[in-house]
N, C-alpha and C positions, 0 to 999 in steps of 0.2 A: 694889192702893195697898201695901200692903206691901213688893212688889219695889219700888216707886216710892220709897219711904222707905228703904232700903234704899242704891238705887242714890247717891240723894245723899248718903246718910253715906260712901260709899263715894268720892265725885269730889271732894273735897276734899282728903281724904289722900292718895288716888292721883295728884292733881295736883302737892301735893309731892314723893311720890316720883318720879315719873318728870321732873320738874326737877330735883333733887338726883341723880338717876343719869345725867343725860343732861349734867351740868356736870361732874360728874366724869371720865365719860370721853372729854369732851374735854379735862378738865387732864390729866388724870393718864394716859390711856390704859388707864383699868380697866373692864375690860368691864359693863355694865350689869345682869348678873345678879347678879356677886357681890351689889351692894347689894340690889335685886331681889327676890328668894329670902326672905330674913330678912324684908325691909316686908314682902312680902304675908302671908307667915304670920304676923307680929303684927298686920296690919289684920283679918284676916279672921276672926282667932282673939277680938281682942278684939271684934267685931262677931259674936261668936257660933257659928261653925264653927270648932270644935276636933275634927272626926273623926278618925278614925284616917286618914284619905289626904287630910288636907289639906295634908301637902306634896309629893303627887304634882300637885295644883293648880298650886301654888305655881312648879314647875319647870316645867310645862308651860308656864302662860303665861309667864313669863321667858323660857322658848327660842322661844316665838311670836314674842317681840318683838326678840329677836335676829338672828331671819330677815331682818326689816327695818331694823336696823341695821348690820349686818355688809354688807350689799348696798349701802347706802348710804358706808358708809367704805369699801369695795374699791373701787368705782368712783372715792372721789374718790380713794385712794391709786393706783388703774392709771393716771388722768390725768398723776400726777407720775412714771409709770414704776419706782413701788418693788413691786408686788407680783413677784414672784418666782413665775413659774407652772411654772416646772418644780418646784419643792419642792411648791407645791400640785399639783399634778398626779397625783405618784408618792405623796403621802401621803396626798389626797382617799378612795380607797378604803379604808385600813384605818380612818379615824378616823368613815367615815361606820358600818362595820360595827359599830366598839365603839360607838358613840352608837345605834347600834340596838340592842346588848345590853343597854348601858345602860338603856333604856326597859323592856325586858322584866325587869327586873332592879326598879328600878323600881315597876313596877305593881305586883310583889307583896311589895313591903315597904311599910312602918306608917310615920305620920310620925316617931314615934320612934327608929324606924332610921334613917331618912332624915336628920332633926337631928342625929343621933348622925354621920353620914358626914357632913355638908357642916361640924359642926365641928372634927373631927378635920383633914379638908381643907383647911378654912378658915384653920386655926392656923397649918399649915405654908405657904400660901400667901402670909400675913401676914407672916412669920418672913422668907421670902424678898424681900419687899418692901421690909423695914423694914433687912435687914443684907445681899441680896445685891449684887454688885457685878458692874457692865457688863466688868468686867476678867475677870471668870472664864471658862476657856475649857478643855475639855478636846479638842478637835481642831480642824482648821484645814477641815474639810469634813463634809458633812452625811452621817447615817450612809447603808451600804448595806444593801442590801436586805433578808438577814436582822433586824437591829437596827432598821429601820423600820418590818417586818413584825410587831417584838413594839411597838416604841412608838407606832404612832398608831394601834392599837385600844386600847393604854390609855389616850389623850388622848381620844378621841370615848365612853368609855364613863365616863372620871372625871365629864369635862365634863357629860355627859347626865346623870349621879346630880347632880349638883351646879345643875344648871340653868344654866349659865353657858356664854361662849364659848371660841374657841381661844385667846384671851389668856395668861388666867392659867399654861396648861403648854405653850403653844405657842413662845410669846415666850421664855422661858427655854431652850427645848430647840435653839431656833435659834441664840440668841446662845452658847451650851454649845458649840456646834459650830461659831462663827467667824461668823455670818450678822451682818452691820451690824445695829445695834438698827431702824433704821427701817425696813429690808426685813423685821423679823422680825413688828416691828409692822403692815406692808403686809398680810405674808401671813398673820399671824394672822387677820386680817378674813376671808378666805376660810376658814380652819378652821375659826371661828365660823358661817358659812352651812353648810360639810359636815356641822358637826355638830346646828344649830340645824333645817335643813329634813326630816331626816326624823325628828329628833325630837320635835319637836312633831307632826308626821303623826300617826304613833306615840300619844304622850300624849291626842288626838284621840278616840281608840279605848277608852282606860281608862275602865271605869264605877265605881262607885260606888253606895251606898245612897242612895235619894231623901233629898233634905236634906243630901248630906254636903259637898254643892259651894253656891254663894253661884248666884245666877239667873242666866240667859243665861250658861252653863257650859256648851259643848260637849265632851265627854269629861272632860276635865282641862285644860282651857283656857278660862279665864274672859273671855270678848269683853270687857266693859266696858275692866277692867284694861288687856287688850291696847290697847285704841282710845286712851284716856285716853294710856297712859305711852309709845304710840308719838309721839304730838301732843305730849306734853311733852319727850322726848328729842329731837325733831326741832327742837325751837325753841331748848332750852338748850343742846346740843353743841356751836355754833360759839360760845356764849361763854364754854364752857370752853376751848375750842381758844385765843379770842385772850386768854384769861386765861395759858394757859401759853405764849405768846409773851410777856406783858407781867411775869410772876412767875418767881420761880425756882421749878419745881413738887419740886424733891428732899426738903425739909422738910414742904409738903404729904403727899409720897408717905408718910412716914412717919408721920405725924400718923392719915391713914386705913390703913395698915397696924396700928395702935394701936388704931384705933379698930372693923379688923375682927377684932381677935384677940379683944375683948372680946364683939363680935358670936359669934364662932364659941366662946368659952366660955360664952357664954347659953345658944347651941345644946344643948352638952354638958350644961349644968345642966339643962333642962328635958325633952331625951331620959332621962336620967338617973332625976331627981326630980317631972320633971310638972310 
C-alpha cells in the first residue's frame, strides 16, 4: 500500500514534468534530459529519496526516455531527408564508447559530485543558448578522423554524465563546422539514440542499497517515471512544434536559457552546501 500511495504522489508531478519537457523539445529543440534530470531529482528528493545514489537514477531514467524520443525525432527528420547519415555513421562509434565510459564513471560517483558536474556543464549550455549565434563558424567541413576521434567520445561522455541526448553538444559542433542548423538538429537526434541506448542499458546494472531508489526501479531506471514521461512527451511535443511555427522562439530560448542558468546554479549550491 505504501508503494501505491507513493506512485499516486509521483503521478501528478511526473505528468506535469513530462508535458513541460515535451513542449520544450518541440518548441525550442531542447532535449528533454536537460529538464528531466533536475525535475526528477527535486521530485524524488521531496518524496524522501535523498540517497547518495539519487542522481544516478535521475540520469538513468532520463536517458531511457531519450531512447524513445530520439527514435521518434530521427524517424520524423529522416522522412524529410534531413539526417546526415555520413556524419552519424562516422561519429556514432566514438559517441557510444564515450557514453559507456560516462556510465561507468557516473556509477562510481555520488549525487553531490554528479550535481556539481550537471551544474557546471548546465551553466555552459545555458550561456551558449543565450548568447551563441548561428553565424559562428570555425570551418566549412566536419572534422577529420583525428579531431573526430577526440570530440565524439567527449560528446558521449559528457552527455551520459548529464543524462541528456546529443543536441546540447552535437548541434553546436555541427553548426560550428558549417552544417545547416536543420541538418544539425536532425542528425543530433541520431546522436541522442547513440548516447541513450548503451547508457540506459548500462544504468540498468547499477546497484544501490535497498531503499535508495523509489519503488519499481530496475537498476538506476525508474519504470513509472519512464512510462509517464514518455506518454506525456509523445502528446505534447507536437504542440510545441506547432507553437514554434506560430511564434518567434528566439526570445523564448533566451528565457529558457535563464531558467536553465538558475537551475544549474541551484544544483551547484546543493552540491556545495547540501
